C-alpha positions in Angstrom: 16.5 -24.1 43.3 17.2 -20.2 43.5 16.4 -18.1 40.4 20.1 -16.9 40.0 21.5 -20.7 39.4 23.4 -20.8 36.3 21.7 -24.2 35.4 18.3 -22.5 35.1 16.4 -21.9 31.8 13.2 -20.2 30.8 11.4 -20.1 27.3 8.2 -17.7 26.6 6.1 -18.1 23.7 4.0 -15.3 22.7 1.4 -17.1 20.9 -1.7 -15.5 19.0 -4.3 -17.1 21.5 -2.3 -17.6 24.6 1.1 -16.9 26.2 3.2 -19.5 27.9 6.1 -19.6 29.9 8.1 -22.7 31.0 10.8 -22.7 33.8 13.5 -25.5 33.9 16.6 -26.6 35.0 19.3 -28.1 32.7 20.0 -31.9 33.4 22.3 -34.4 31.5 19.0 -35.7 29.5 18.0 -32.0 28.4 16.0 -30.4 31.1 13.3 -31.0 33.8 10.4 -28.7 34.2 10.1 -26.6 37.1 7.1 -24.7 36.4 4.5 -23.7 33.6 2.3 -20.4 33.3 -0.2 -19.5 30.9 -2.7 -16.8 30.3 -5.1 -16.9 27.4 -4.4 -13.3 26.0 -6.0 -13.8 22.6 -3.6 -11.6 20.7 -5.1 -12.2 17.5 -8.3 -10.8 18.3 -6.5 -7.3 18.7 -5.1 -7.0 15.2 -6.4 -4.0 13.2 -6.4 -3.4 9.7 -3.5 -1.4 9.9 -1.3 -4.2 11.4 -1.4 -2.6 14.7 -3.1 -4.0 18.2 -6.2 -2.5 19.8 -5.4 -0.8 23.0 -7.5 -3.3 25.5 -5.6 -6.3 24.1 -2.4 -4.5 24.1 -3.1 -3.6 27.8 -4.2 -7.4 28.5 -1.1 -8.7 27.0 1.4 -6.1 28.8 0.0 -7.0 31.9 0.5 -10.8 31.6 4.4 -9.9 30.5 4.5 -7.6 33.7 3.6 -10.8 35.7 5.9 -13.2 33.7 8.8 -10.8 34.0 8.6 -10.9 37.6 9.1 -14.6 37.6 11.9 -14.1 35.2 14.0 -11.6 37.3 17.5 -12.8 38.0 18.0 -15.5 35.2 20.9 -14.9 33.0 20.4 -13.2 29.7 21.7 -16.1 27.8 19.3 -18.8 29.4 16.0 -17.2 28.5 14.5 -17.1 25.2 11.4 -15.3 24.2 9.7 -16.3 20.8 6.7 -14.5 19.0 4.7 -16.5 16.6 2.0 -15.7 14.0 0.3 -12.4 15.1 3.5 -10.5 16.0 4.8 -11.7 12.4 1.7 -9.9 10.8 1.5 -7.0 13.0 4.0 -5.0 11.1 2.8 -1.8 13.0 3.2 -3.2 16.6 6.5 -1.8 17.2 5.5 0.3 20.1 3.9 -2.7 21.6 7.2 -4.8 21.1 9.2 -2.1 22.6 6.6 -2.2 25.9 6.7 -5.9 25.8 10.4 -6.4 25.9 10.4 -3.5 29.0 7.9 -5.6 30.6 9.7 -8.9 30.5 13.4 -7.6 30.7 14.3 -9.8 27.9 14.5 -9.5 23.9 11.6 -11.0 21.8 12.4 -12.9 18.7 10.1 -13.2 16.2 10.1 -16.4 14.3 9.1 -17.8 11.0 6.4 -20.1 10.6 8.8 -22.9 9.5 11.0 -22.1 12.4 8.2 -22.6 14.8 7.3 -25.5 13.3 10.9 -26.9 13.7 11.0 -25.9 17.5 7.4 -27.6 17.9 8.8 -30.8 16.5 11.6 -30.8 18.8 9.5 -30.4 22.0 7.1 -33.0 20.9 10.0 -35.2 20.1 11.5 -34.8 23.7 8.3 -35.0 25.3 7.6 -38.4 23.6 11.0 -39.8 24.0 11.0 -40.6 20.2 13.2 -43.8 19.4 15.9 -42.6 16.6 13.9 -44.6 13.7 10.3 -43.7 14.9 8.4 -41.5 12.4 5.8 -39.2 13.5 3.1 -36.5 11.9 3.0 -33.7 14.0 0.1 -31.1 13.9 0.2 -27.7 16.1 -3.1 -25.4 15.7 -2.3 -22.1 17.3 -4.3 -19.0 17.6 -2.9 -17.6 14.2 -1.3 -20.2 12.3 -0.9 -24.2 11.9 2.2 -26.1 11.7 2.3 -29.6 10.1 5.6 -31.3 10.5 6.8 -35.1 9.6 9.9 -36.2 11.1 12.0 -39.3 12.2 13.3 -39.4 15.8 14.2 -35.9 16.8 14.9 -34.7 13.3 12.1 -32.9 11.4 12.2 -33.9 7.6 9.0 -31.6 6.4 8.0 -28.6 7.9 4.9 -26.3 6.8 3.1 -23.4 8.3 -0.3 -22.3 7.2 -2.0 -18.8 7.9 -4.8 -20.8 9.6 -5.5 -20.4 13.3 -8.2 -20.9 15.9 -8.6 -17.3 16.8 -8.1 -15.9 13.4 -10.5 -18.5 11.7 -13.1 -18.1 14.3 -13.1 -14.4 13.8 -13.2 -14.9 10.1 -15.9 -17.6 9.5 -17.9 -17.2 12.6 -18.1 -13.2 13.3 -21.4 -13.6 15.1 -20.2 -16.2 17.5 -22.2 -18.8 16.3 -21.7 -21.9 13.9 -23.8 -23.2 10.9 -23.3 -25.9 8.4 -22.2 -23.5 5.9 -19.9 -21.5 7.9 -18.4 -24.6 9.2 -18.0 -25.9 5.7 -16.6 -22.6 4.3 -13.6 -23.1 6.8 -13.2 -26.9 6.0 -13.0 -25.9 2.5 -10.7 -23.2 3.2 -8.3 -25.6 5.0 -8.4 -27.8 1.9 -7.7 -25.4 -0.7 -4.8 -23.9 1.5 -3.0 -27.5 2.4 -3.5 -29.5 -0.7 -0.9 -28.3 -2.7 1.4 -29.5 0.0 0.1 -32.8 0.5 2.8 -34.8 -1.7 5.7 -33.7 0.4 4.0 -33.8 3.6 3.0 -37.7 2.7 6.3 -38.6 1.1 8.5 -39.4 4.3 5.3 -41.6 5.8 4.5 -41.7 9.5 3.6 -44.4 11.9 1.5 -42.4 14.0 0.0 -39.0 14.3 0.5 -36.5 17.1 -1.4 -33.2 18.1 0.6 -30.8 20.2 -1.5 -27.5 20.7 -4.0 -26.4 23.2 -6.7 -26.8 20.3 -5.9 -30.5 20.2 -5.8 -31.2 23.8 -9.0 -29.2 24.2 -10.6 -31.6 21.7 -9.2 -34.4 23.3 -10.4 -33.6 26.4 -14.0 -33.1 25.4 -14.0 -36.6 23.7 -12.7 -38.2 26.6 -15.3 -36.9 28.9 -17.8 -38.0 26.5 -16.8 -41.6 26.6 -14.8 -41.6 23.0 -11.5 -42.6 24.8 -7.9 -40.8 25.2 -7.3 -40.7 21.6 -9.1 -38.3 18.8 -10.7 -40.6 16.4 -12.7 -40.3 13.5 -16.0 -41.3 15.0 -15.3 -39.0 17.8 -14.8 -35.9 15.4 -18.0 -36.7 13.5 -19.7 -36.6 17.0 -18.3 -33.3 18.1 -19.0 -31.9 14.6 -22.8 -32.8 14.8 -22.7 -31.7 18.6 -21.2 -28.2 17.7 -23.7 -27.7 14.9 -26.7 -28.8 17.0 -25.5 -26.2 19.9 -25.1 -23.6 17.2 -24.3 -20.6 19.6 -20.8 -20.3 21.2 -22.3 -19.5 24.6 -24.1 -23.0 24.3 -20.5 -24.7 24.1 -20.2 -24.4 27.8 -22.6 -27.3 27.9 -19.8 -29.7 26.4 -18.4 -31.8 29.0 -14.6 -31.3 29.4 -14.6 -28.0 27.9 -12.6 -25.2 29.5 -14.2 -21.7 29.4 -11.3 -20.1 27.8 -11.5 -22.6 24.7 -15.2 -21.6 24.2 -14.6 -18.5 21.7 -11.9 -20.5 19.8 -13.2 -23.9 19.5 -15.2 -23.8 16.5 -12.3 -22.5 14.2 -9.8 -25.0 15.9 -12.2 -27.8 15.2 -12.9 -27.2 11.7 -9.1 -26.9 11.1 -8.2 -30.2 12.7 -11.2 -32.0 11.1 -10.3 -31.1 7.7 -6.6 -31.8 8.4 -7.4 -35.4 9.4 -9.6 -35.9 6.4 -6.9 -34.5 3.9 -4.1 -36.7 5.9 -6.4 -39.8 5.9 -5.8 -39.9 9.9 -8.0 -42.5 11.9 -7.0 -41.5 15.1 -4.6 -38.6 16.7 -2.8 -38.8 20.0 -2.3 -35.4 22.3 1.3 -34.5 23.5 2.2 -32.1 26.2 5.4 -31.0 24.5 5.2 -28.0 22.1 6.9 -24.9 21.0 8.2 -23.8 24.7 9.9 -27.3 25.0 11.5 -27.0 21.5 12.8 -23.7 22.5 14.3 -24.9 25.6 16.0 -27.6 23.7 17.4 -25.0 21.1 18.5 -23.0 23.9 20.5 -25.4 25.3 22.0 -26.2 22.2 23.2 -22.8 21.6 24.7 -22.9 25.1 26.7 -25.8 24.2 27.9 -24.8 20.9 25.3 -27.2 19.0 23.5 -24.2 17.4 21.2 -24.8 14.6 22.1 -21.1 13.2 25.5 -22.5 12.4 24.1 -25.5 10.4 22.1 -23.2 8.6 24.8 -20.7 7.4 27.1 -23.7 6.4 24.3 -25.3 4.3 23.8 -21.8 2.7 27.6 -22.0 1.9 27.1 -25.2 0.2 24.3 -24.7 -1.5 25.0 -21.4 -3.1 28.9 -22.5 -3.5 30.6 -19.9 -1.2 34.3 -19.9 -0.9 34.4 -21.2 2.7 38.2 -21.5 2.8 38.6 -18.0 1.9 35.7 -16.9 4.4 37.9 -18.6 7.2 41.1 -16.4 6.5 38.7 -13.4 6.2 37.3 -14.2 9.6 40.8 -14.4 11.3 41.5 -10.7 10.1 38.0 -9.8 11.0 38.3 -11.1 14.6 41.4 -8.9 15.0 39.7 -5.8 13.9 36.5 -6.5 16.0 38.8 -6.9 19.3 40.9 -3.7 18.5 37.5 -1.8 18.6 35.1 -3.7 20.7 35.4 -1.6 23.6 35.4 1.9 21.8 32.3 0.8 19.6 30.5 -1.2 22.4 30.2 -4.3 20.7 28.8 -7.5 22.3 29.1 -11.2 21.6 26.3 -11.5 19.6 27.6 -8.9 17.5 30.5 -10.8 16.4 28.1 -13.6 15.5 26.2 -11.2 13.0 29.8 -10.3 11.5 31.1 -13.7 11.4 28.0 -15.1 9.6 28.0 -12.2 7.2 31.5 -13.0 6.2 30.6 -16.8 5.8 27.7 -15.8 3.4 29.0 -12.6 1.9 29.5 -14.0 -1.6 26.4 -16.4 -1.8 25.0 -13.9 -4.4 27.8 -14.9 -6.8 26.0 -17.9 -7.3 23.4 -16.1 -9.0 25.3 -13.4 -11.0 28.5 -11.4 -10.4 26.9 -8.0 -10.9 25.1 -6.7 -8.0 26.1 -9.9 -5.9 25.7 -8.2 -2.7 22.1 -7.3 -3.3 21.3 -11.0 -4.6 23.0 -12.2 -1.2 20.6 -9.9 0.6 17.7 -11.4 -0.9 18.5 -15.0 -0.3 19.3 -14.3 3.3 16.2 -12.2 4.0 13.9 -14.7 2.3 15.4 -18.2 3.0 14.0 -20.8 5.4 17.2 -20.3 8.0 16.5 -22.8 10.8 17.5 -21.3 14.3 17.2 -17.8 13.0 14.7 -15.2 14.2 13.2 -12.8 11.7 15.2 -10.0 13.1 18.4 -12.0 12.9 17.7 -12.7 9.3 16.9 -9.1 8.7 20.2 -7.9 10.3 22.4 -10.5 8.5 20.8 -9.5 5.0 21.3 -5.7 5.7 25.1 -6.4 6.7 25.9 -8.4 3.4 24.0 -6.0 1.3 26.5 -3.2 3.1 29.7 -4.9 2.0 30.5 -2.7 -0.9 29.7 0.5 -2.8 28.8 3.8 -1.0 28.0 3.5 2.7 24.6 4.8 3.4 23.5 7.5 6.1 22.0 6.2 9.1 18.9 8.0 8.4 18.5 6.3 5.1 16.6 3.4 3.7 19.3 0.4 4.4 18.7 1.1 8.2 14.9 2.1 8.2 12.9 0.5 10.7 16.1 0.0 13.1 16.6 1.6 16.7 19.2 4.5 16.3 21.4 2.3 18.5 21.3 -0.8 16.6 21.4 1.1 13.2 24.9 2.6 14.4 26.1 -0.7 15.5 25.0 -2.4 12.2 26.9 0.4 10.3 30.1 -0.3 12.5 29.8 -4.0 11.7 29.6 -3.0 8.0 33.0 -1.2 8.3 34.8 -4.1 9.9 33.1 -6.6 7.1 34.5 -4.2 4.4 37.9 -3.8 5.5 38.4 -7.5 6.4 37.4 -8.3 2.8 39.6 -5.7 1.3 42.7 -7.6 2.8 41.7 -10.7 1.2 40.8 -9.7 -2.4 43.9 -11.8 -4.0 46.0 -14.6 -3.2 48.8 -12.6 -1.2 48.6 -11.8 2.4 50.1 -9.3 4.8 53.0 -10.9 6.9 51.1 -9.8 9.9 47.8 -8.7 11.3 46.9 -5.1 10.6 45.6 -3.3 13.6 42.3 -1.2 14.0 42.0 1.9 15.9 38.7 3.8 16.5 38.9 7.5 17.5 35.7 9.0 18.4 32.5 8.2 16.4 34.0 8.7 12.8 37.8 8.1 12.9 39.2 5.1 12.2 42.8 4.4 11.6 44.6 1.1 10.1 48.1 0.3 11.4 50.0 -1.7 8.8 52.9 -3.7 9.1 56.3 -2.5 7.6 56.8 -3.1 4.0 52.8 -3.8 3.5 52.9 -2.4 0.0 55.7 -4.9 -1.0 53.2 -7.6 -0.1 50.1 -6.1 -1.3 51.0 -3.4 -3.8 47.4 -2.7 -5.0 46.3 -2.1 -1.3 46.8 1.3 -1.4 44.6 2.0 -4.1 41.8 -0.3 -2.4 42.2 1.9 0.7 41.7 5.0 -1.3 38.8 3.7 -2.7 37.3 2.8 0.3 38.1 6.0 2.0 35.8 7.5 -0.5 33.0 4.9 -0.2 32.8 5.3 3.5 33.0 9.2 3.8 31.7 11.2 5.4 30.1 8.7 7.8 33.8 7.5 8.6 37.2 9.0 8.1 39.7 6.2 7.3 43.5 6.6 7.5 46.3 4.3 7.5 50.0 4.3 8.3 52.8 1.7 8.6 53.5 2.4 12.2 52.4 4.1 15.3 53.7 5.2 18.8 53.1 3.2 22.0 51.4 6.3 23.4 48.9 6.7 20.1 48.4 2.8 20.0 46.9 2.7 23.8 45.0 6.3 23.3 
């Protein structure tokens, strides 16, 4: 099938150990995989103390992404999703790398939270195993920089936890000289227990019928055990044998003697084994099957949901509205006003479809901070949106949404101020403009009364905005003039707000 087919999909997973890409075609049942690509980049090895990436690891990663980018050419932007996991979550000084990575791929990169990663992994596993609606499973995914543990029923994850334990990072920390000893292995297993134990009650609460591993680490261990006559499933006797075998081999270079182990798994086997061994003990698992589906497949399913308006982000926003007692009916009326304003200035301000999503979600959650306190509720709302677990949202999307809710009132900050720190200049300008639309839309719905007709909004140049109000607008909203005068002061000098009751056809079209 040609690459430009509108039914084609792609998902890219920038993991801490490996980069993966899957190409698929959409089907009535979900999707059918066309191709898989994987390269062992070991990104987590390149993290510096300052949160940047070492040059040689960055070069290795960009070379891989350049090859991925060639395969992605011709695909529709809306049908490709690229996600970054733990290493990119913690690499706070890797902005230059992210910019270069997006250029190499030709698509934006979403950095997702650990829990969002777990949710997507569970979706991928559920799809690959064809879960029955009532089937319950525990799913474990040991990545290069983090480990996700999920319990779910059918395709619905019930409990999701993410831990800062990964096969690359743990191997570097506990086995820095590329050899394993009883004390270093025990130290890592103890660290796993200390990290995971507080979460055991909630993980055990739903119960499960079987356990599944969904990572390269799990599949690597399963292949080794099967090659050494322990059967196709990871079992406690097999893990005990492998533990003794690794300690006997001692040096990583000797792991090459293990039947069934691929060379690229040698540097990270010890860390991954210790994490899995400790988890199986903690969770009292006697056996574990290995699944093919994982994060990439979950990303594809989530992407299909977005395409067909079954977006997990919508559910997250509505759950926030319920949890923090937002005024959902009022938000709907504000959204109608905002939609008109958005369409009025969309061309002049170069706004896109995803910008409308940001504005709409901000309107739906602008008042969630009131559930904490009326004073400073915009700041409380920002905090909730920045730190809540919001299934479906990337870190960047949460950041944008949090900033937008913060900007709904008080003085409009300058583009070079703290409110826009860390954003590329074009995105900061777009966010500031969306904040204007948010503020004006809310301003028209402060009371119970409404205008008899939709106001219009004209954008002239970078700073001038003109509100066109219906005739007799002061009769319907007598306090609106005072509100507009105050808003004009709050927006100055970044925007020059004017308003009038009528406008000539020539001015309206200019």
